[in-house]
N, C-alpha and C positions, 0 to 999 in steps of 0.2 A: 447368892451369886446370880441366880437366874433373874431375880428382880432387878439387880444392878445392871445386868446385861440388857434387860428389856428397856430400862430407863435410858441407857446409852443409845440404843437403837432409836427410841422415840426422839431423843434430842438431836440425833444426826438427821433424821427425816425432817424435823422441824427446821433445822438450819438450811437443809437443801431446798425446802419449799420456800423459805424466805428469800434465798438467793435467786431462785427461779422467778419469784414474784417481782423482785427488783429488776431482773433482766427483761421481764415481760413488759415493763413500762411503768411500774409504780414510781412516783417521784422520789428518787433517792435523797434529794436535798431538802425535802419538805418536812421531814419528821419534826413535829413540834414547832415549826416555823410560822404556821398560820396564826398562832396566838401572839406573835411578836409584831403586830401591826397596830397602827393608831386607830383604825376603824374596824371593829371586829367583822370578819367575813369579807373584807374588801382590801385589796392591795392598792394603795394610793401612790401614784407616780407623778413627780413634778417634771416640768420642762418649760422652756421659754416660749414666747409667743411674739412674733411669728415662729413657727416650727419649719425650718427650711429643709429642702432637699440637699443632699441625698440622705440626710438623717431621718427625715419624715417624708412621706409621700401619700398621695391619694386624699380623698375627702374633698369637701368644698369649703369655700370661705363661709364663715358664719359670724354671728355676733360674738362668739367666744374664741374661735380660732381663725386667724387672719389669712393664712395660706394653706396649710395642711392640718388635718385633724389627726393628732397622734394616735387616736384609738383605732385607726384602720389596720394596724399591724404591718403597714408598708413603710419602706425606708429602713435604713440600717438600725438606728436606735430604737425605733418602734418595734421592729422585728426582734431585736435582742431583748427588749423589755418583756415582750410577751413570752419569749422562750424561757426567760428566767422565771416569770410568773408561773408557767406550767410546771417547772421544776419545783417550785414552792408549793404546788398544789392548788393554784388558783386558775379557774376557767377564765376565758376571755371576758365574759360578762361580769366577772368579779373584780375587774381592774377599772380604776377611776383615775383620770388625768386631771391635774391642776396646774394652772399657770403660775410659774415662779420665775421672776427675772433672773438672768444669769448670775449677776453679782450677789443677789440675795440668797442664792442656793447654798453658798458656803459662808455666809455671814453669821455672826454670833446670834444666838436666840433659838427659840423653839421652831421646829420645822412642821409645815403642814403636809408633809409627805413621808412615805416610808423610805423611798429613795428617789433621787433626782437624776435623770439621765439627759445630759445637755452639753456634750463635748467639753466636759469639765476636766482639765488636766490636774493630775495629782501634783501637789507641791508640799514640802514639809511644813511650810507656813500655814497653808490651808488645813492640813491634817491636824494641826493643833486645836482647831475650832470644830471641825466636823470629822466624821469617819468616812473613809473611802473604801470602796470594794477593790479587789484586784483588777488588773487591766482587762477591759473588754475590747480595746483597740489601741495599738501603738501608733503614734501620729507624728508627722513632720509638719513644720510650718512652711508656708509658701508665700510667694509674692505675685500679686495681680497688678498689671500696669496697662495703660492705654497704648494701643498700637500706634506706631508712627511718632512716638515721643523719644527724646534722647535716652531715657532710662530703659526703653524697650530693647536697646542694643547692648546692654551691660551683660557681661558673662561671669563676673566674679562678685563675691561679697564686698571686697574692697572698692569695687566700682560703684557701689550703691551709696557710699558714705556722703556724697555731696547732695543727695536728693532728699526731698521732704516726704517722709513716710507717715502713714496713718494706721491707727489700730483702735480696737475697742478697749474701753476701760476695764481693768481687772483681769485681763487675759494674759496667758503666758506668751502670747505674741509680742506684747509690749516688752516683757523681760528679754525676749530673744533680740529685739532691736537694740536695746540699750546695752546688753551684755556682749553680743557677738557682732552685730553690724556696726555699732558705734558711729552713727551718723553725725556729721558736723552740725546739723540743724536738729533741734529737739523734735522728736516725733509728735504729731498731732494725735490727741487722745479724745475719743468720742464715747458718749454714754452707751450707745448701742452700735451694733455692727451696721445697721441701716444707715446711721448718720455717717459712719466712716465710708460706706459705699457711695453715699450721696456726694461726699467731699471729693472722691475720685472722679465721679461723673462730672462734677462741676469744675474740675481742674484745680481744686484747692490744694491737692496733694499729688505727688508723682506716683505713688503706689500704696497698696494696702496689704498688710500682712495678716493672713488668716491660715487656719489649718488647711491642708491640701484638699480634702474632699469638698470643703466649703468653697474653695477657690474655683472649682468647676462650676458651681452654681453662680457665683459672682460674675465670672467671665462669660458664661453662656447666656445668662438671663438678666442680670442686674446692671451691668455696665456694657453698653454697646461698644463694639470695636475695641475690645480689651483682650488680654491674653494672660495666661499663667507664664510668667517669666522663668520660674523654676521653683524648686523646693530646696530647703536648707537641711544640711545633715544634722542628725540628732547629736546633741552634745551631752557630756556628763556620763557618769558610770551607769545610770539607769535611763533607758529610753523614755522620752516623754510619752505618757499614756493617759487615756481617758479612764476614769473610774466613776462608779455610781456614788453619789453623795448621800450620806445618812446622818441623822442626829448623832452627836458625839455620844459614844457608849451604847449605840443601838444594838439590841440583841439580834437584829436581823442580819447584821454584817456577816457573821459566820455562815448563815444560811445562803446568802447571796453568793459568797465566795465558793461554797460547795456547788451551787447551781452553775456558776461560770466554769468551774473545773470540769463538771460533767459535760457541759456544752462544748468545751474544747476537746475533751477526750472522745466524744462520739461524733465529732466533725460538724456539728450544727453551727457553731460560731463561724467556722471557715466557710460553710455554704452561704450563710447570711452575708458575709463579707464579699464573697464572689458575686452574689446577686446584686448588691447595692453599691459596692465600692470598687468594682473591677477597673474603672477608668483611672485610678490613681497611679497605676504602673506606667512607666515610660516617660514621666516628667523629668527633665534634666535637673541635676543637682548642682546648686551654686556653691562654690568653694572659695 
């Protein structure tokens, strides 16, 4: 009985020590996760290029990154990516970024990344081909227009139907136009967001549909004398949300989801959002 009692005490002390270690900052999501990467010892993260604000910030233009260098840890998605990396047990120097075009991130075939973070909305169709993490940001679509044009005075979704709208190929923005706005003119579709932005600047279209945080950059930097006309209400039973994309069947998915759960529980994800996406509040909703 004495031996049994002693063993029980030892087990209790060990459990308490393990709990204290976790609370002290040991990466709770990372147990066994570092072995589930494509390059041993390195977490490889994909994103598009250019890497636009407010998703990425800082750094300088280079032969590799056209606007922002995602390795700075600045900007919402860069900060989230590094917070997840820490949860998985990777130091900042153990993270490597690779350029992956938006539409290629969720296309069939082998992936050159452990996860891709690039404002990629979850859809059931995409999830048949790749794995998605749980949401790291719930998002609304929005509309950017040129000031002083007829569309700039529209207050409702129905009022938009007679205008020519533009969108990037392969985005949920296109689905929103077709399913909910239902314009009388077929929307213009462009291979990249840059080309859609150019079309708005060149007056080839009346407005461009993008996610709300991106709309701030489009209106403030890319299209002079433009504004965010408004944001659209989220439709469907599940809010539109961004998830990190992984190879179908990736063993890292459960690890990333645990990391995101921890970051939500300890307030880190909320703080990152407040730092980089605080401007999204206050934009009128078009109904």
